[in-house]
C-alpha positions, 0 to 999 in steps of 0.5 A: 540459588545460583544466578542465571546466565543472561541469554540477551545479546550485548549491545556490541552484538546488536550493533554489528551488521550481519552479511544479510543486513549489509547486502540489504543496505547496499541494495537499498542504496543501489535502487533508491532512485528506482523506487522513488514515489512520484506524487503526480502518478498517485494523484492521477490514479486517485482521480481516475479511481474516484471517477470510475468508482463514483460513475459505477456507483451512479450506474448501480443506483440507476440499474434494476435491482438484482440485474447483471448491470446492477451487480457489475456496477456495484462490484466495479464501484466497490473495487474502484472506491477501495482503490481510491481510499488506498491511494489517499493513504499512500498520498498521506505518506508523501 
């Protein structure tokens, strides 16, 4: 039985950056300041999404069941509160 040739790349092959990787690194450095997160914007959006969500939830509770106002307020509450939870997740990364 003959030993199989290894198809795994060597360590030197893994450490050499391809032209695409070098381009991605250069672009990342070029736009570093452009994509910096601004905590104030995240917190403001979290606060506004929460206020809209809880207000819409309150309105859905006080609207007649199966009315247009009930469905509209419920959908708005769901979307706004989901958005608020997504911002909580992003704030955790700051």
